[in-house]
N, C-alpha and C positions, 0 to 999 in steps of 0.2 A: 473479457478484455485480455489482451495478450501482454506478455512481458515487454515486447518491443514497443507497444503502444504506451505502456507506463514509462518506459525509458525515454521515449520521444516527448512525453508530457513533462518529464523532469527537465529535459534539455530546454524545452520552451520556457519553463519557469525560471531557469538560470538566465536565459537570454533576457527575460522580462525583469530580472532582478527581484523576483518574488521569493524571498528567502524562506518564508513559512511554508509555502506550497512545495518548494524544492525539498525541504527537510522532511515533510510528511511523505512525499513520493519516494524519497530515498529510503526512508524507514520501511515503507511497504515493499519496495523492491528487494531490500535486504532480507526481509522476512520470507518473501516468495522464494528467493534463492536458497535460503536455509531449509525450507520445507521441501524444495525440490531435491536437495542433496539427501535429506532424510529418506525420501521416497525413491531414490536412485533414478531420477530423471532430470539431472542437472542440464544436460545438453539439449533436451527437448522438453521444455516446460509446457504442459497442456493448459489450455484456457480454463479448464475446470479447476485446476489447482490455483490459478490466479484469482478466479472468482471466489473460491473457498476462503482464501486469505482476505480478500476485500470484504466479504461478508463478516468474517471474524472481527475485522477492524470496525466495521459499521456497528456491530452489536456492542463492542467495547465503548465506542464513542457515545452511543445512545444511553448506555448505562451511566456514563459520566454525566451526561446532561440530566438524566432523570434523578440522580442522587445529589446534584448540585443544589444548594439552597436558592430559593426564588429571588433573593435580594442581590444575587451576583450577576 
């Protein structure tokens, strides 16, 4: 996925007034930009970098789900 695609998804979430989706996408975009700055590719963010960050978020969310008690 590209950074532009993430940004367009966030804009669509804002238009639909979906605050939760917008907040998550905004957080992911911020993280992608920070990682891009660290790797000196801020102006040209490769898809692999975006995919790397998305995979990290997926693992983090899966860990949260797995550690959450069943009664929640």
